[in-house]
C-alpha positions as CSV (number, residue, x, y, z in Angstrom):
1,M,30.8,-19.6,-39.6
2,A,30.0,-20.1,-36.0
3,Y,26.5,-19.4,-34.6
4,A,25.7,-18.3,-31.0
5,Q,23.7,-20.9,-29.1
6,P,20.2,-19.7,-28.3
7,H,19.4,-18.8,-24.6
8,P,18.0,-22.1,-22.9
9,R,14.7,-20.3,-22.0
10,L,14.1,-19.4,-25.7
11,S,14.7,-22.8,-27.1
12,V,12.3,-25.8,-26.8
13,L,15.1,-28.4,-27.3
14,S,18.3,-28.8,-25.4
15,N,21.6,-28.3,-27.2
16,S,22.2,-32.1,-27.2
17,S,18.7,-32.6,-28.9
18,Q,19.6,-30.0,-31.5
19,A,22.8,-31.9,-32.4
20,S,21.0,-35.3,-32.8
21,S,17.7,-34.2,-34.2
22,T,18.3,-31.2,-36.5
23,D,15.1,-32.1,-38.3
24,H,13.1,-31.3,-35.3
25,L,14.3,-27.9,-34.2
26,S,10.7,-26.6,-34.2
27,P,7.3,-27.8,-35.3
28,T,7.5,-25.7,-38.5
29,T,10.6,-27.5,-39.7
30,S,8.9,-30.9,-39.5
31,S,7.0,-32.4,-42.4
32,R,4.1,-33.1,-40.0
33,F,3.5,-29.4,-39.4
34,S,2.7,-26.5,-41.7
35,L,1.8,-23.0,-40.6
36,P,0.1,-20.6,-43.0
37,T,1.9,-17.5,-44.0
38,A,0.5,-14.3,-42.4
39,A,-1.2,-11.9,-44.8
40,S,0.6,-8.6,-45.2
41,A,-0.8,-5.4,-43.6
42,S,-1.6,-4.0,-47.1
43,T,-3.4,-7.2,-48.1
44,T,-5.4,-7.2,-44.9
45,A,-6.3,-3.5,-45.2
46,A,-7.4,-4.0,-48.8
47,S,-9.8,-6.8,-47.7
48,N,-11.5,-4.6,-45.2
49,K,-14.5,-2.4,-46.1
50,P,-13.7,1.3,-46.7
51,G,-13.8,3.4,-43.6
52,A,-13.6,0.4,-41.2
53,P,-9.9,-0.1,-40.5
54,R,-8.8,-3.2,-38.7
55,P,-7.7,-2.6,-35.1
56,N,-4.1,-3.1,-34.2
57,I,-3.5,-6.5,-32.6
58,Y,-1.9,-4.8,-29.6
59,D,-5.1,-2.9,-28.9
60,R,-7.4,-6.1,-28.9
61,N,-8.4,-7.1,-25.4
62,L,-7.2,-10.5,-24.2
63,N,-10.6,-10.9,-22.4
64,K,-12.6,-11.3,-25.6
65,T,-16.2,-11.6,-25.8
66,R,-17.8,-14.9,-25.3
67,V,-18.6,-15.2,-29.0
68,A,-14.9,-14.7,-29.9
69,E,-13.4,-17.0,-27.2
70,V,-11.3,-20.0,-28.2
71,S,-13.4,-23.2,-27.5
72,A,-12.2,-25.4,-24.7
73,S,-12.1,-28.4,-27.0
74,A,-9.9,-26.6,-29.5
75,F,-7.6,-25.4,-26.8
76,A,-7.4,-29.0,-25.2
77,F,-6.6,-30.4,-28.6
78,L,-3.8,-27.9,-29.3
79,F,-2.2,-28.4,-25.9
80,S,-2.6,-32.2,-26.3
81,E,-0.6,-32.0,-29.5
82,V,2.1,-29.9,-27.8
83,V,2.5,-32.5,-25.1
84,Q,2.6,-35.4,-27.5
85,Y,5.1,-33.7,-29.7
86,T,7.3,-32.8,-26.8
87,Q,6.9,-36.3,-25.2
88,K,8.3,-38.1,-28.3
89,R,11.6,-36.1,-27.9
90,V,12.4,-36.5,-24.3
91,S,14.2,-39.1,-22.1
92,G,12.0,-39.0,-19.0
93,I,9.4,-37.1,-17.0
94,N,11.9,-34.5,-15.7
95,D,13.0,-33.7,-19.3
96,L,9.3,-33.4,-20.4
97,E,8.5,-31.0,-17.6
98,R,11.5,-28.9,-18.4
99,R,10.5,-28.5,-22.0
100,L,6.8,-27.7,-21.1
101,N,8.2,-25.1,-18.7
102,T,10.3,-23.6,-21.5
103,L,7.4,-23.4,-23.8
104,G,5.4,-21.7,-21.0
105,Y,8.2,-19.3,-20.4
106,R,8.0,-18.1,-24.1
107,V,4.3,-17.6,-23.7
108,G,4.7,-15.7,-20.4
109,M,7.3,-13.2,-21.9
110,R,4.7,-12.3,-24.5
111,V,1.8,-12.1,-22.1
112,L,3.7,-9.7,-19.8
113,E,4.8,-7.6,-22.7
114,L,1.3,-7.3,-24.0
115,M,-0.3,-6.6,-20.7
116,V,2.2,-3.9,-19.8
117,W,1.9,-2.3,-23.2
118,R,-1.8,-2.0,-22.8
119,A,-1.7,-0.7,-19.2
120,E,1.2,1.8,-19.6
121,S,1.7,2.7,-23.3
122,S,-0.6,5.6,-23.2
123,S,0.5,6.9,-19.8
124,K,2.7,10.0,-19.5
125,T,4.4,8.4,-16.5
126,P,4.6,4.6,-17.2
127,K,5.4,2.5,-14.2
128,R,6.6,-1.0,-13.4
129,E,5.5,-2.8,-10.4
130,I,8.3,-2.9,-7.9
131,R,6.5,-4.4,-4.8
132,F,6.6,-8.1,-4.6
133,L,3.2,-8.9,-3.0
134,P,1.2,-6.7,-5.6
135,A,3.2,-8.3,-8.4
136,L,2.3,-11.7,-7.1
137,M,-1.3,-10.7,-6.8
138,S,-1.3,-9.5,-10.4
139,I,-0.1,-12.9,-11.5
140,H,-2.8,-14.6,-9.4
141,T,-5.5,-12.3,-10.9
142,Q,-4.6,-10.5,-14.1
143,V,-2.2,-13.0,-15.7
144,W,-4.4,-16.0,-14.9
145,K,-7.4,-14.2,-16.4
146,A,-5.5,-13.3,-19.5
147,V,-4.3,-16.9,-20.1
148,F,-7.0,-19.0,-18.6
149,G,-10.0,-16.7,-18.4
150,K,-10.3,-17.0,-14.6
151,P,-8.2,-16.0,-11.5
152,A,-6.2,-18.6,-9.5
153,D,-7.9,-19.9,-6.4
154,A,-5.4,-18.8,-3.6
155,I,-2.0,-17.6,-2.7
156,E,-0.1,-19.0,0.2
157,K,3.2,-18.4,1.8
158,S,5.3,-21.3,3.0
159,V,5.4,-21.6,6.8
160,E,8.8,-23.5,6.6
161,N,10.7,-21.4,4.1
162,A,10.6,-17.7,4.0
163,D,11.6,-17.6,0.3
164,E,8.7,-19.8,-1.0
165,Y,5.2,-18.8,-2.2
166,M,2.5,-20.9,-3.7
167,I,-0.2,-20.1,-6.3
168,I,-3.0,-22.7,-6.2
169,D,-5.4,-23.6,-8.9
170,N,-8.1,-26.1,-8.0
171,D,-9.2,-26.8,-11.5
172,P,-6.4,-25.9,-14.1
173,P,-8.0,-25.6,-17.5
174,I,-5.0,-27.3,-19.3
175,E,-5.4,-30.4,-17.0
176,R,-9.1,-31.0,-17.4
177,H,-8.9,-33.2,-20.5
178,I,-5.5,-34.8,-19.8
179,S,-5.3,-38.5,-18.8
180,V,-1.9,-39.2,-17.3
181,P,-0.7,-43.0,-17.5
182,R,-0.2,-44.6,-14.1
183,D,3.5,-45.0,-14.7
184,M,3.9,-41.3,-15.2
185,S,1.7,-40.2,-12.2
186,Q,4.4,-37.7,-11.2
187,L,4.0,-35.7,-14.3
188,S,2.5,-32.3,-14.0
189,C,1.6,-30.8,-17.4
190,S,1.1,-27.5,-15.4
191,S,4.8,-27.1,-15.9
192,F,3.7,-25.2,-18.8
193,T,1.8,-22.8,-16.4
194,A,5.0,-22.7,-14.1
195,G,6.9,-21.4,-17.2
196,I,4.5,-18.6,-17.7
197,V,4.7,-17.5,-14.1
198,E,8.5,-17.8,-14.1
199,A,8.7,-15.5,-17.2
200,V,6.4,-12.9,-15.6
201,M,8.4,-13.0,-12.3
202,D,11.7,-12.6,-14.2
203,G,10.2,-9.7,-16.3
204,L,9.0,-7.9,-13.2
205,G,12.3,-8.1,-11.5
206,F,11.7,-10.9,-9.1
207,P,13.8,-13.8,-10.4
208,A,12.5,-17.1,-9.1
209,R,12.5,-20.9,-9.9
210,V,8.9,-21.9,-10.5
211,T,7.7,-25.5,-10.5
212,A,4.3,-27.3,-10.7
213,H,3.1,-30.0,-8.3
214,N,0.0,-32.1,-8.3
215,T,-1.7,-31.7,-5.0
216,P,-5.1,-33.5,-5.5
217,T,-8.0,-33.5,-3.0
218,A,-11.2,-35.5,-2.9
219,Q,-13.0,-32.4,-4.0
220,Y,-10.4,-31.2,-6.6
221,P,-8.6,-34.2,-8.2
222,S,-6.8,-31.9,-10.6
223,R,-5.7,-29.4,-8.0
224,T,-2.2,-28.0,-8.8
225,T,0.2,-25.9,-6.8
226,I,2.6,-23.6,-8.6
227,L,5.7,-23.2,-6.3
228,I,7.6,-20.0,-6.5
229,K,11.1,-20.2,-4.9
230,L,12.8,-16.7,-4.9
231,E,16.4,-16.6,-6.1
232,N,19.0,-14.6,-4.1
233,A,16.6,-15.1,-1.2
234,A,18.7,-13.5,1.5
235,S,19.3,-10.1,-0.2
236,F,15.8,-10.1,-1.7
237,L,14.0,-10.8,1.6
238,S,16.1,-8.1,3.3
239,F,15.0,-5.7,0.6
240,M,11.4,-6.8,1.2
241,T,11.7,-6.3,5.0
242,I,9.5,-3.3,6.0
243,P,10.4,-1.7,9.3
244,M,7.8,-1.7,12.0
245,V,7.2,0.6,14.9
246,K,5.3,-0.5,18.0
247,I,3.4,2.2,19.9
248,N,1.8,0.5,23.0
249,T,-0.4,-2.1,21.2
250,L,-0.3,-0.4,17.9
251,N,1.9,-1.8,15.1
252,I,2.7,0.7,12.3
253,S,4.5,-0.7,9.3
254,P,5.9,1.0,7.3
255,P,6.2,3.8,10.0
256,L,4.8,6.4,7.7
257,I,1.3,8.0,8.1
258,N,-0.9,10.9,7.2
259,S,-1.3,13.6,9.9
260,S,-4.8,14.7,10.7
261,C,-5.8,17.0,7.9
262,A,-8.5,18.1,5.5
263,W,-7.4,15.4,3.0
264,A,-8.5,12.7,5.5
265,S,-12.1,14.1,5.8
266,D,-14.4,11.6,4.1
267,L,-14.8,7.9,3.3
268,E,-13.3,8.2,-0.2
269,Q,-10.1,9.8,1.1
270,L,-9.8,7.4,4.1
271,T,-10.1,4.5,1.7
272,E,-7.4,5.7,-0.5
273,L,-5.1,6.2,2.5
274,Y,-6.1,2.8,3.8
275,N,-5.3,1.1,0.5
276,C,-2.1,2.9,0.0
277,P,0.8,0.4,0.4
278,Y,3.1,3.2,1.6
279,T,1.1,4.1,4.7
280,G,1.4,2.0,7.9
281,A,-1.6,3.6,9.6
282,V,-4.4,6.2,8.8
283,T,-5.2,9.3,10.9
284,T,-8.6,10.7,10.5
285,R,-9.4,14.4,10.3
286,T,-10.0,15.9,13.8
287,A,-13.6,15.2,14.8
288,T,-15.8,16.7,17.6
289,L,-18.8,15.0,19.1
290,D,-21.4,16.9,17.0
291,G,-19.4,18.2,14.0
292,F,-17.8,21.5,13.2
293,Q,-19.6,24.1,11.0
294,E,-17.4,24.6,8.0
295,G,-17.9,27.3,5.5
296,P,-16.2,29.0,2.4
297,S,-13.8,30.9,4.7
298,H,-12.3,27.5,5.6
299,T,-9.7,26.7,2.9
300,V,-6.1,26.0,2.0
301,A,-3.6,27.7,-0.3
302,F,-0.1,26.5,-1.4
303,S,3.0,28.6,-1.8
304,Q,4.5,29.3,-5.2
305,K,8.1,29.2,-3.9
306,S,8.1,26.0,-1.9
307,V,6.0,23.0,-0.9
308,S,4.4,25.0,1.9
309,S,0.8,25.7,2.7
310,I,-1.4,27.9,4.7
311,N,-4.9,26.9,5.8
312,S,-7.9,28.4,7.7
313,Y,-9.5,25.0,8.4
314,G,-11.1,24.3,11.7
315,Y,-12.3,20.8,12.7
316,S,-14.1,18.2,10.5
317,P,-17.7,19.0,9.6
318,H,-18.5,15.3,10.2
319,P,-19.3,14.2,13.7
320,L,-17.3,11.5,15.5
321,A,-20.2,8.9,14.9
322,Q,-19.6,9.3,11.1
323,Y,-15.9,8.5,11.5
324,L,-16.6,5.5,13.7
325,K,-19.0,4.1,11.0
326,W,-16.4,4.6,8.2
327,V,-13.6,3.1,10.3
328,K,-15.7,0.1,11.1
329,E,-16.6,-0.4,7.4
330,L,-12.9,-0.3,6.4
331,L,-11.7,-2.6,9.1
332,Q,-14.4,-5.2,8.5
333,K,-13.5,-5.6,4.9
334,P,-11.4,-8.7,4.0
335,S,-7.7,-7.7,3.6
336,P,-5.9,-9.1,0.5
337,P,-2.2,-9.8,0.9
338,E,-1.2,-6.6,-0.9
339,H,-3.3,-4.4,1.5
340,P,-2.9,-5.9,4.9
341,R,-5.2,-4.6,7.7
342,K,-3.6,-1.4,9.3
343,P,-4.7,0.7,12.2
344,F,-6.6,3.9,12.4
345,I,-5.7,6.8,14.7
346,I,-9.0,8.7,15.4
347,S,-8.3,12.2,16.0
348,I,-10.7,14.0,18.4
349,T,-11.0,17.2,20.4
350,S,-13.3,18.8,23.0
351,S,-13.0,21.5,25.6
352,D,-15.5,19.7,27.8
353,P,-14.2,16.8,29.9
354,E,-17.6,15.0,29.9
355,K,-18.1,15.3,26.1
356,L,-14.5,14.0,25.7
357,R,-15.4,11.1,28.0
358,T,-18.4,10.4,25.8
359,M,-16.2,10.4,22.7
360,V,-13.7,8.0,24.2
361,Q,-16.4,5.6,25.4
362,N,-18.0,5.6,21.9
363,I,-14.7,4.7,20.4
364,Q,-14.3,1.9,23.0
365,V,-17.7,0.6,22.0
366,L,-16.5,0.3,18.4
367,R,-13.4,-1.4,19.6
368,G,-15.5,-3.9,21.6
369,E,-17.6,-4.6,18.5
370,L,-14.4,-5.4,16.6
371,N,-12.8,-7.3,19.5
372,D,-10.0,-4.9,19.3
373,S,-9.1,-5.0,23.0
374,T,-8.6,-8.7,23.0
375,T,-5.9,-8.8,20.2
376,P,-2.2,-8.4,20.8
377,H,-2.0,-5.9,17.8
378,T,-4.9,-3.4,18.0
379,S,-6.5,-1.5,15.2
380,I,-7.8,1.7,16.8
381,A,-5.9,4.4,18.7
382,I,-7.0,8.0,19.9
383,E,-5.2,11.2,19.3
384,L,-6.3,14.3,21.2
385,N,-5.7,17.5,19.1
386,T,-4.6,20.3,21.5
387,S,-3.2,22.5,18.7
388,C,-5.7,23.9,16.1
389,P,-4.8,27.6,15.6
390,N,-7.8,28.5,13.5
391,I,-10.7,28.3,16.0
392,P,-12.1,31.8,16.9
393,K,-11.9,32.6,20.6
394,A,-10.4,29.2,21.3
395,P,-6.6,29.3,21.2
396,P,-4.7,26.0,21.1
397,T,-4.9,24.5,24.6
398,G,-1.5,23.0,24.2
399,Y,0.2,26.3,24.8
400,A,-1.5,26.5,28.2
401,F,-0.8,22.9,29.2
402,P,-2.0,23.1,32.8
403,S,-5.5,24.0,31.5
404,L,-5.5,20.6,29.7
405,I,-5.3,18.6,32.9
406,P,-9.0,18.0,33.3
407,L,-9.2,16.6,29.7
408,L,-6.0,14.5,30.2
409,T,-7.4,13.1,33.5
410,V,-10.4,11.8,31.5
411,L,-8.0,10.0,29.2
412,Q,-6.0,8.7,32.1
413,E,-9.0,7.2,33.7
414,E,-10.2,5.5,30.5
415,C,-6.7,4.1,29.8
416,A,-6.6,2.6,33.4
417,K,-9.8,0.7,32.5
418,D,-8.3,-0.7,29.4
419,P,-4.5,-0.8,29.1
420,S,-4.8,-1.9,25.4
421,L,-6.1,1.6,24.6
422,T,-3.4,3.7,22.8
423,I,-3.7,7.4,23.3
424,G,-1.6,10.3,22.0
425,L,-1.5,14.0,22.0
426,K,-1.2,16.3,18.9
427,L,0.9,19.3,20.1
428,P,1.4,22.8,18.6
429,P,4.8,24.1,17.5
430,F,6.7,25.3,20.6
431,V,9.3,28.0,20.5
432,Y,11.0,28.1,23.9
433,R,12.1,25.4,26.5
434,D,9.5,26.2,29.2
435,Q,6.7,25.1,26.9
436,F,8.3,21.7,26.4
437,L,8.9,21.3,30.1
438,A,5.3,22.2,30.8
439,V,4.2,19.2,28.8
440,I,6.7,16.8,30.4
441,D,5.8,17.9,33.9
442,G,2.0,17.7,33.2
443,I,2.3,14.2,31.8
444,K,4.5,13.0,34.6
445,G,1.9,14.2,37.1
446,L,-0.6,11.8,35.4
447,C,1.6,8.7,35.5
448,P,1.3,6.1,38.2
449,P,4.0,6.3,40.9
450,S,5.4,2.9,40.1
451,T,5.5,0.6,37.1
452,G,3.9,-2.8,36.9
453,E,1.2,-4.6,35.1
454,G,-1.6,-2.2,34.2
455,K,0.6,0.7,35.5
456,R,2.0,2.6,32.7
457,C,2.1,6.3,31.3
458,P,-1.4,6.7,29.8
459,F,0.0,8.5,26.9
460,A,1.8,6.5,24.2
461,F,2.8,9.1,21.6
462,F,3.3,12.8,20.9
463,T,2.5,14.1,17.4
464,C,4.9,17.0,16.8
465,T,3.8,19.4,15.4
466,N,0.6,20.9,14.1
467,T,0.5,24.1,12.0
468,L,2.0,27.4,13.1
469,G,-0.9,29.9,13.7
470,N,-1.0,33.6,13.0
471,S,0.7,33.2,9.5
472,L,0.1,35.2,6.5
473,L,0.5,34.6,2.7
474,F,-0.7,37.2,0.1
475,A,-2.7,36.0,-2.9
476,D,0.3,36.6,-5.2
477,Q,2.4,34.3,-3.1
478,A,-0.1,31.4,-3.7
479,T,-0.3,29.1,-6.6
480,A,-3.4,28.1,-8.7
481,G,-4.0,24.7,-10.1
482,T,-3.1,22.8,-6.8
483,Q,-5.4,20.0,-5.7
484,P,-8.3,21.8,-3.9
485,G,-9.5,20.6,-0.5
486,P,-12.9,20.7,0.9
487,G,-14.5,24.2,0.5
488,E,-11.7,25.7,-1.4
489,S,-11.6,27.3,-4.9
490,A,-8.9,26.7,-7.4
491,A,-7.5,30.2,-7.1
492,P,-8.2,32.8,-4.4
493,A,-10.2,35.9,-5.5
494,H,-9.1,38.1,-2.5
495,S,-5.9,39.8,-1.5
496,F,-4.9,37.1,0.8
497,A,-4.1,33.5,0.2
498,V,-7.0,32.4,2.4
499,P,-10.1,34.4,3.1
500,T,-9.3,34.9,6.8
501,G,-6.0,36.4,6.0
502,L,-4.2,34.6,8.9
503,G,-4.0,30.9,9.0
504,G,-1.9,27.8,10.0
505,L,1.5,27.5,8.2
506,A,2.6,24.0,7.2
507,G,5.0,22.3,4.8
508,E,8.6,23.1,4.1
509,A,8.4,26.6,5.7
510,L,7.6,24.8,9.1
511,H,10.1,22.0,8.7
512,A,13.0,23.5,10.7
513,L,10.8,24.4,13.6
514,A,9.1,21.0,13.5
515,L,12.5,19.2,13.5
516,G,13.5,21.3,16.6
517,N,10.3,20.3,18.4
518,V,10.9,16.6,17.6
519,Y,14.5,16.8,18.7
520,T,13.8,18.7,21.9
521,F,11.1,16.2,23.0
522,A,13.3,13.2,22.0
523,Q,16.1,14.5,24.2
524,L,13.8,15.3,27.2
525,L,12.2,11.8,27.0
526,R,15.6,10.3,27.3
527,E,16.6,12.0,30.6
528,P,16.7,9.8,33.6
529,A,14.5,12.1,35.5
530,N,11.8,11.4,33.0
531,A,12.0,7.7,33.0
532,A,8.3,7.2,33.6
533,L,7.8,8.7,30.1
534,A,10.4,6.6,28.3
535,G,7.8,4.6,26.5
536,I,6.3,7.7,24.7
537,A,7.0,7.6,20.9
538,I,7.2,10.7,18.7
539,I,5.3,11.0,15.4
540,G,7.2,13.7,13.5
541,V,5.2,16.0,11.3
542,G,6.0,19.2,9.6
543,G,7.5,19.8,6.2
544,V,7.9,16.2,5.3
545,T,7.8,16.7,1.5
546,S,10.6,14.4,0.5
547,K,12.4,11.2,1.4
548,A,15.3,13.4,2.7
549,A,12.9,15.3,5.0
550,A,11.5,12.0,6.4
551,D,15.1,10.9,7.1
552,R,15.8,14.1,8.9
553,M,12.7,13.6,11.1
554,R,14.0,10.2,12.1
555,R,17.5,11.5,12.8
556,A,15.8,14.1,15.0
557,G,14.1,11.4,17.0
558,A,10.8,10.6,15.3
559,A,9.7,6.9,15.4
560,V,6.9,7.4,12.9
561,V,6.7,10.1,10.2
562,G,3.6,11.9,9.0
563,C,2.8,14.4,6.2
564,A,-0.1,16.5,5.1
565,T,0.9,19.3,2.8
566,L,2.5,17.0,0.2
567,L,-0.7,14.8,0.5
568,G,-2.8,17.9,-0.5
569,K,-0.6,18.5,-3.6
570,E,0.0,15.1,-4.8
571,G,-2.6,12.8,-3.3
572,V,-1.7,9.5,-1.8
573,R,1.4,9.4,-4.3
574,A,3.0,11.6,-1.6
575,F,3.7,8.6,0.5
576,E,5.4,6.9,-2.4
577,I,7.6,9.9,-2.8
578,V,8.4,10.2,1.0
579,G,8.5,6.5,1.7
580,G,10.7,5.3,-1.1
581,E,11.7,1.6,-0.6
582,Q,10.1,1.4,2.8
583,G,6.7,0.9,1.4
584,R,7.5,-1.8,-1.0
């Protein structure tokens, strides 16, 4: 009878060793080792006191209490025996490291299985990490804590090879009580750890070759570097490549953001958006200098028939000063590799040019505190909202574009003082060509007559489009159980979907009109007569409720895509739905 050879990762000994040393296939077959037989479940249960069932082994925490931890001396003795046992059956250092790596691989498989079981077994929608940097961070933190009781000390990316990463442990627990002979100084017993890492990488779908290297320093004589070299590097790195869009001095990667909305109102919401790996920037809810008075009539409702919404919101109840404080807090936090620093687009509005100037100058003060004007990639931009349809006796100024010139002149003057300042306009949905031409002509009139250093169009982007005003949904068209926004109830108790009756329409019902707005502006900006505006980018917003909708926005001419209605229904998971592979 022929037997299949075991997978090399699952066997401690090579095939040649098996042929010559059949009495040493595993520690349990040697006369020097004897492992006790595990008690059966029934025997164990019988030994327990009535009413106190023993917990399942899969439910026990790897991070045990200090009383139940394995002592360092016992761990060191066990690992020493493993090394000595393996050392007697090898022909050299390379073979010893290979076998320690294989032993570690077997441990890593089980560690990953147990950690995933505990994290996802009770979830209705279990997930596997598919993003490389978060997976690497989980190894650095969770896996190291599970195996060694502490996180690793650092993660580094090779500056020479794009497919190499390093996890650094200044004081590896398995190396603390090992004395390596001088003639074996190249040996790294942390090859065992490298095997654990390799197994976890393979299990998460990021195949790599992992090796351990001694990198001692005067302060840390046992310092070890675990080198991770990705397999299939070319295809893998192209998969990892995240597109980036540059708008003036703003880098947005991935080019997916939230538009200004009620779900970007407070610090908790902004933090979620900032930490979401699928967003490339965060837009705040539109702020005024002193805050907008919000009441029960300001709310949102979602359609039963589509991913559409109607809202009666005005501007944010929080003043601009509060948003500046929150943005400063988030930007000053250290940025781990899985959540790199991303820019904020601060949405503001005012009908008074001097108040608007004060707001811009306050934002510039914050940028000065953060040294944002001196870096090639800035972290703060401004969006002037010209398009909220829900303010009584204050129709959207974007529909009467010439009336905006005094406000736009303020922005032009502030931009001339600081060319690093990125400014955009949030526009209402237009329905005929003359409305688009009024915007183009108004902006051209504010551009310098010639190009050159410091002479550029003061406006870097258009956000198209905001909600469509004067829309109506009845209560029986709205759905209950959606995620409520600020000031809203779970189900409307009146005849209309929102208390005011009329409100701003958004989501899928607006998608076709939003695509038309993006497409029209994209075409106009390409015309030779509008060459001064060629640097203006378009942020496409309106009915982006799926990846297909986001793709349509890009085909229409949007450089960056934004969404709000899906954010209201799904939370930040909306960007994973819309972004797909781009956020990985």
